[in-house]
N, C-alpha and C positions, 0 to 999 in steps of 0.2 A: 423426500417422498421416493416410493418406488415406482417403477414404469406402471405398473397396473392402477396405482392410485393416480398417478398423473393422467393415465388414459380415461379413467372414470371420471375425474375432474373436468377434463377437456370435453369429453362426451356430455356432461351436465350442462357445462357452458355452452356448447353447440345449441343443445335443447333449448336453453333460454333464449338464445339470440334468434332461434328459428321460431320459437312462439312470439317473441316481440315482432318478428317481421311478420308473422301472419297476422297479428292485431293490426300492425300499421297498414298494411296493404288490403284489409278485408273489403274494403269499399271499392278501391281503386282497381283492384285486380283479383277478383275472388279466386281464380284458379291457381295463381301463384301462392296466395295466402293459405288455401286448402292444402297445397303441396308440401309447403312449409310446416304446416300443422302436422301432417302425416309424418313428415320426417322427424319432428321433434317427439312425437309420441312413440315412435319406432325407438328411439334411443331412451327414453324412459322406461318402455316396456322392458327393455334389455336389463335393466337394473331393478325391475319390479316395483316401480314408482307411481305407477298408474294402475 
């Protein structure tokens, strides 16, 4: 895989992890969950996936 492909894959995996964190902490820590969701969305928008 080329470096840009690796970066894209890493960004998508990061977005997935941030989304999972957002769902997991939604009740316990809404502010953290919201920030994680926003970071995930930012990564996905970068690749026009949202």
